Structures are given as C-alpha cells and as structure tokens.
Wavefront OBJ file of the C-alpha trace (Angstrom):
o trace
v 10.849 12.971 -7.937
v 13.311 10.276 -8.993
v 13.019 7.350 -11.400
v 12.996 4.905 -8.507
v 9.740 6.431 -7.269
v 8.098 5.661 -10.608
v 9.491 2.112 -10.674
v 8.352 1.483 -7.104
v 4.855 2.806 -7.780
v 4.429 0.750 -10.984
v 5.613 -2.405 -9.196
v 3.152 -1.914 -6.329
v 0.293 -1.155 -8.724
v 0.985 -4.246 -10.827
v 1.455 -6.573 -7.871
v -1.575 -5.250 -5.979
v 0.418 -5.562 -2.759
v 3.202 -3.621 -1.053
v 4.600 -6.805 0.455
v 4.662 -8.736 -2.823
v 6.201 -5.807 -4.701
v 8.899 -5.389 -2.045
v 9.815 -9.078 -1.862
v 9.383 -10.312 -5.442
v 9.936 -7.307 -7.667
v 12.083 -4.779 -5.854
v 14.021 -6.872 -3.295
v 13.680 -4.223 -0.627
v 12.064 -3.944 2.801
v 8.322 -3.283 2.866
v 8.575 -0.326 5.335
v 11.128 1.345 3.050
v 8.853 0.833 0.044
v 5.864 2.283 1.936
v 7.958 5.333 2.808
v 8.956 5.843 -0.847
v 5.305 5.662 -1.947
v 4.305 8.190 0.749
v 7.060 10.540 -0.431
v 5.761 10.253 -3.991
v 2.187 10.998 -2.911
v 3.354 14.015 -0.882
v 5.292 15.394 -3.836
v 2.363 14.963 -6.246
v -0.174 16.170 -3.696
v -2.770 13.415 -4.143
v -3.379 9.899 -2.850
v -2.371 7.278 -5.397
v -3.103 4.107 -3.408
v -5.733 3.040 -0.949
v -4.427 0.756 1.768
v -6.940 -2.009 2.406
v -6.949 -4.894 4.873
v -5.792 -7.204 2.078
v -3.504 -5.512 -0.394
v -3.897 -2.128 -2.052
v -6.103 -0.552 -4.713
v -5.419 2.357 -7.042
v -7.340 5.603 -6.543
v -8.730 7.425 -9.591
v -5.610 9.633 -9.521
v -3.440 6.524 -9.183
v -4.921 4.954 -12.314
v -4.211 8.107 -14.307
v -0.696 8.408 -12.898
v 0.061 4.736 -13.619
v -0.350 5.197 -17.373
v 1.972 8.217 -17.393
v 4.508 6.514 -15.117
v 4.688 3.499 -17.427
v 5.112 5.774 -20.438
v 7.894 7.730 -18.729
v 9.777 4.541 -17.810
v 9.307 3.197 -21.334
v 10.710 6.402 -22.823
v 13.734 6.224 -20.534
v 14.299 2.607 -21.598
v 14.061 3.559 -25.271
v 16.454 6.474 -24.741
v 19.016 4.233 -23.003
v 18.779 1.602 -25.726
v 19.173 4.247 -28.426
v 22.293 5.586 -26.706
v 23.767 2.101 -26.407
v 23.012 1.393 -30.044
v 25.016 4.320 -31.388
v 28.233 2.343 -31.170
v 26.885 -0.841 -32.740
v 27.029 -1.718 -36.420
v 23.506 -1.589 -37.819
v 21.930 -5.004 -38.399
v 18.560 -5.938 -39.839
v 16.082 -6.534 -37.039
v 12.869 -8.457 -36.421
v 10.588 -7.984 -33.420
v 8.338 -10.776 -32.144
v 5.796 -10.175 -29.392
v 4.184 -12.522 -26.878
v 1.548 -12.305 -24.204
v 3.388 -12.367 -20.894
v 3.876 -16.038 -19.995
v 3.263 -17.366 -23.522
v 6.942 -17.033 -24.379
v 7.622 -19.980 -22.058
v 5.601 -22.139 -24.475
v 6.238 -20.634 -27.904
v 9.582 -18.819 -27.809
v 11.984 -21.717 -28.286
v 10.332 -23.048 -31.456
v 9.710 -19.542 -32.782
v 13.394 -18.681 -32.456
v 14.404 -21.939 -34.125
v 12.273 -21.169 -37.172
v 13.358 -17.524 -37.355
v 17.037 -18.436 -37.158
v 16.647 -21.062 -39.846
v 14.951 -18.496 -42.086
v 17.440 -15.668 -41.435
v 20.402 -16.535 -39.190
v 21.963 -13.037 -39.383
v 18.893 -11.057 -38.358
v 18.845 -9.574 -34.861
v 15.668 -10.800 -33.130
v 14.041 -8.753 -30.362
v 11.500 -10.192 -27.947
v 8.620 -8.155 -26.486
v 6.140 -9.326 -23.833
v 3.052 -7.152 -23.418
v -0.707 -7.329 -23.021
v -2.728 -8.245 -26.104
v -4.018 -4.680 -26.754
v -0.453 -3.345 -26.437
v 0.814 -5.964 -28.899
v -1.921 -5.010 -31.367
v -0.947 -1.342 -31.062
v 2.704 -2.262 -31.675
v 1.758 -4.158 -34.833
v -0.319 -1.245 -36.146
v 2.491 1.225 -35.416
v 5.076 -0.974 -37.155
v 7.080 -1.479 -33.948
v 6.424 -5.242 -33.874
v 6.687 -7.565 -36.887
v 4.630 -10.485 -35.605
v 2.891 -11.250 -32.312
v 1.055 -14.066 -30.568
v -2.030 -12.363 -29.161
v -5.832 -12.297 -29.098
v -8.052 -11.304 -32.013
v -8.453 -7.716 -30.831
v -11.115 -5.433 -32.278
v -10.364 -2.055 -33.888
v -7.133 -3.295 -35.430
v -7.076 -1.572 -38.808
v -4.562 -3.075 -41.227
v -3.848 -6.199 -39.195
v -4.337 -9.815 -40.232
v -4.697 -12.779 -37.874
v -3.848 -16.456 -38.281
v -5.386 -18.958 -35.838
v -2.919 -20.971 -33.761
v -4.775 -22.742 -30.961
v -7.674 -22.727 -28.515
v -6.856 -22.340 -24.827
v -9.288 -23.495 -22.114
v -9.953 -21.141 -19.213
v -9.143 -22.205 -15.666
v -10.144 -20.854 -12.265
v -7.418 -19.155 -10.213
v -8.149 -19.409 -6.479
v -6.340 -18.704 -3.200
v -4.432 -21.819 -2.155
v -6.504 -22.073 1.046
v -9.871 -21.385 -0.560
v -12.577 -23.980 0.119
v -12.993 -24.587 -3.640
v -9.269 -25.282 -4.004
v -9.912 -28.654 -2.325
v -11.896 -29.802 -5.370
v -10.258 -31.327 -8.437
v -12.543 -29.194 -10.648
v -14.828 -26.243 -9.961
v -18.504 -25.900 -10.876
v -19.510 -22.546 -12.431
v -22.445 -22.352 -9.982
v -19.978 -22.367 -7.062
v -18.030 -19.482 -8.590
v -21.178 -17.356 -8.731
v -21.068 -17.134 -4.931
v -17.507 -15.787 -4.868
v -15.908 -12.384 -5.483
v -14.693 -12.065 -9.094
v -11.417 -10.324 -10.039
v -11.750 -8.932 -13.574
v -8.877 -8.339 -16.005
v -10.998 -6.441 -18.532
v -8.616 -3.502 -18.874
v -5.610 -5.568 -19.826
v -7.535 -8.388 -21.580
v -10.799 -7.172 -23.156
v -11.143 -10.217 -25.430
v -10.811 -12.507 -22.408
v -13.514 -10.543 -20.586
v -15.874 -11.012 -23.549
v -15.287 -14.776 -23.428
v -15.943 -14.797 -19.666
v -19.136 -12.742 -20.019
v -20.427 -15.112 -22.728
v -19.592 -18.092 -20.494
v -21.480 -16.599 -17.551
v -24.550 -15.974 -19.707
v -24.428 -19.518 -21.095
v -24.156 -21.024 -17.596
v -26.852 -18.731 -16.219
v -24.649 -17.206 -13.524
v -23.856 -13.625 -12.523
v -20.262 -12.838 -11.570
v -19.849 -10.530 -8.570
v -17.043 -8.233 -9.731
v -15.291 -6.361 -6.913
v -11.938 -5.502 -8.525
v -10.495 -4.840 -11.983
v -6.798 -5.741 -12.127
v -4.319 -3.651 -14.114
v -2.270 -6.723 -15.118
v -2.678 -10.499 -15.085
v -0.045 -10.791 -12.353
v -1.872 -8.077 -10.439
v -5.056 -10.113 -10.837
v -3.399 -13.125 -9.232
v -2.128 -10.948 -6.381
v -5.657 -9.640 -5.833
v -6.929 -13.218 -5.773
v -4.424 -14.026 -3.022
v -5.076 -10.874 -0.997
v -8.884 -10.618 -1.285
v -9.917 -14.286 -1.259
v -11.694 -13.911 -4.610
v -11.099 -15.726 -7.895
v -10.397 -14.994 -11.536
v -10.620 -16.906 -14.807
v -7.523 -17.009 -16.997
v -6.220 -19.026 -19.980
v -4.459 -22.293 -19.239
v -0.987 -20.962 -20.065
v -0.867 -18.870 -16.870
v -0.082 -22.088 -14.982
v 3.518 -21.300 -15.976
v 3.446 -18.055 -13.967
v 1.358 -18.787 -10.852
v 2.430 -17.083 -7.650
v 2.845 -19.473 -4.663
v -0.283 -18.294 -2.822
v -2.752 -19.256 -5.577
v -3.732 -22.487 -7.347
v -5.336 -23.325 -10.686
v -8.361 -25.587 -11.019
v -10.169 -26.743 -14.196
v -13.829 -25.907 -14.726
v -16.547 -28.560 -14.784
v -18.890 -28.964 -17.725
v -18.398 -27.282 -21.078
v -15.186 -25.313 -20.629
v -14.883 -21.872 -22.274
v -11.932 -21.333 -24.593
v -10.082 -18.346 -26.002
v -8.264 -18.250 -29.348
v -4.538 -17.602 -29.600
v -3.715 -15.887 -32.883
v -0.629 -14.924 -34.840
v -1.060 -11.281 -35.789
v 0.841 -9.112 -38.253
v 0.498 -5.908 -40.238
v -0.650 -6.572 -43.799
v 1.605 -3.773 -45.064
v 4.738 -5.395 -43.603
v 6.801 -6.658 -46.567
v 9.507 -8.366 -44.487
v 10.719 -11.586 -46.196
v 11.350 -13.062 -42.729
v 7.739 -12.378 -41.734
v 6.527 -14.127 -44.878
v 8.730 -17.158 -44.174
v 7.613 -17.299 -40.544
v 3.923 -17.176 -41.509
v 4.401 -20.016 -43.985
v 5.778 -22.175 -41.163
v 3.039 -21.364 -38.632
v 1.575 -24.881 -38.880
v 5.004 -26.363 -38.197
v 5.310 -24.115 -35.141
v 1.944 -25.294 -33.777
v 2.767 -28.972 -34.387
v 6.140 -28.770 -32.629
v 4.706 -26.932 -29.619
v 1.826 -29.434 -29.383
v 4.275 -32.354 -29.427
v 6.424 -30.776 -26.714
v 3.397 -30.118 -24.509
v 2.166 -33.684 -24.996
v 5.618 -34.964 -24.045
v 5.672 -32.772 -20.924
v 2.265 -34.102 -19.865
v 3.434 -37.687 -20.382
v 6.455 -37.048 -18.149
v 4.182 -35.731 -15.401
v 2.131 -38.943 -15.676
v 5.311 -40.983 -15.364
v 5.642 -42.104 -18.991
v 8.853 -42.039 -20.955
v 9.329 -40.567 -24.401
v 9.258 -43.388 -26.965
v 12.556 -44.134 -28.710
v 12.795 -43.495 -32.437
l 1 2 3 4 5 6 7 8 9 10 11 12 13 14 15 16 17 18 19 20 21 22 23 24 25 26 27 28 29 30 31 32 33 34 35 36 37 38 39 40 41 42 43 44 45 46 47 48 49 50 51 52 53 54 55 56 57 58 59 60 61 62 63 64 65 66 67 68 69 70 71 72 73 74 75 76 77 78 79 80 81 82 83 84 85 86 87 88 89 90 91 92 93 94 95 96 97 98 99 100 101 102 103 104 105 106 107 108 109 110 111 112 113 114 115 116 117 118 119 120 121 122 123 124 125 126 127 128 129 130 131 132 133 134 135 136 137 138 139 140 141 142 143 144 145 146 147 148 149 150 151 152 153 154 155 156 157 158 159 160 161 162 163 164 165 166 167 168 169 170 171 172 173 174 175 176 177 178 179 180 181 182 183 184 185 186 187 188 189 190 191 192 193 194 195 196 197 198 199 200 201 202 203 204 205 206 207 208 209 210 211 212 213 214 215 216 217 218 219 220 221 222 223 224 225 226 227 228 229 230 231 232 233 234 235 236 237 238 239 240 241 242 243 244 245 246 247 248 249 250 251 252 253 254 255 256 257 258 259 260 261 262 263 264 265 266 267 268 269 270 271 272 273 274 275 276 277 278 279 280 281 282 283 284 285 286 287 288 289 290 291 292 293 294 295 296 297 298 299 300 301 302 303 304 305 306 307 308 309 310 311 312 313 314
C-alpha cells in the first residue's frame, strides 16, 4: 500500500464521486483512479466503496478506514513539516482556524488585525470542520477559531460573531431550482442529504426548523464533508441545507436558493481556550467587534456591486 492509495481513497470519499475526484482533486483519468481504488480494496481484503448509479457511497468498512486514512495522511504531513522546520530559526507562532469556505470571508481582515497586533509572529491557517476546530482548541493546537458553538467543549469560551441564514442546495437542473426561493413544504417531498457527522450543530438547527415548519425530511445519505454533501446533491438529485457562506464554494452542478418564510439561522462564533494566555489572542479578542464591522461593510459593498451600484466616495 502506498500513500497515493490513501490520498486517492480520501478524495473519492470526500467528493462522493470517482469522476469528480479524478477531475477536480487528483487531475487524473477516472479509469486509472478506479483501478487504484480496486487495488486498495484487494490489498485490504474488504469493499470500501459501493458503486451506485449516481456516485459512490462508503461501506461500513470504508467509513472506518476513512478515519484512519485521514489520520495517517495528517501524521505524514506533520512529520514532513517537522523535518522542514528543523533548519528554520524558531519564531513565535499563532494558529487561527476557519470552517472550510469561511476563510474567503474572514481571513483578510483577521490577518490585518493580527499583523497590526504582532507583526513578527508567524501565523498559521487551518481549515477544518467545526468539531475538529473545537478539538484543536481544547488540545492547544489552535489559538482561536471561527466555528459553531459545539457541545462538550470543556475549557472553551465562545464569542458571538454573526448569524448566518440557511439556504437550499439543489442540482442545477432540479425543478425547484427554477424558483427564486424554495418553500419548506416542497423540500419535504425531496431526498435530503444530511451533514450531521461533520456539522452536528447545523443538523440540530435543521431538525428544529423541520419541526417548526411541520415537515419531515427524508434522509437518504449522510455526507462525510460539506463538499461531499454537494457532490451527493449533484449525483443523487436530492438537496441539502447549508449556511449562506457556502455560496463561495459551490460546485458547478449545483445551485443555491433562499428559503421562503421564516429562515433558520446558525450562529458563527469565535472560540478559544480559556487557559490560553497568549497576548496576541487577548488583543485579537478585544478587536472582534472591529473584525465583524469590517467584514459586514465589505459584504455590503460586494452586494452593492452586484446590484450595479458604485462605492460612495469619501
């Protein structure tokens, strides 16, 4: 077994599609990728993936193997970085984490503030799921993160940043994609792609929304990642509900539509470990309101450009 087999398997599992993984992630031919996955399954002695008419799904063995494959690749990455770092002069460091896709919104202003507070500190960026970010904060591997208010987070503190509305993610050719907004009652008739494993707080918000609207969601799949959820939407013809920020990372075969009526929202928080005595963390927390204001102004400006308005001169 070689490292490429692990990388190929993780890419396919996260994309939910051999074709998408081959074209977008691995830049290889789909038949070659299929052959590599078959070789991996033969070596392990169990089926890891189930080939379906639209995309793939992990078997029970595949779900177990995925966690270990990710861990192995992460350990290799850490080992390589540690080896590279032996020749570098040691510098103070600060690690900031984001939900995948949120960095497109928050990173620029976050870096500006951090560099103003401590220009000589080496800043490291991490993008992970919210539960993974919370674990990193508890383990002291991350100094501050923009994430959800996870449960079972001993020693962590959270500062509210903003509320994000949920939107429906649909196949581009879905009948509901023709509407400017989607009624919750229409979604009840469709196949629902859950992201509960990677986003438990989001699933709680969705469940509460369904109860409030009096609808039952027909869950057929549980995606391993948000990007995998979008791939499942494209390949199965179902839908999912995700926070507004994912518009920045939509794959071409899906579209986003707002929900009609009272729209559910999910809180974005700034999380940190209460035992972290970093002066830079303290300075960054004190400027959280400034961060929110700047990001809000930039988003408002971007929306005005899309509507054809110009930024007022000052």
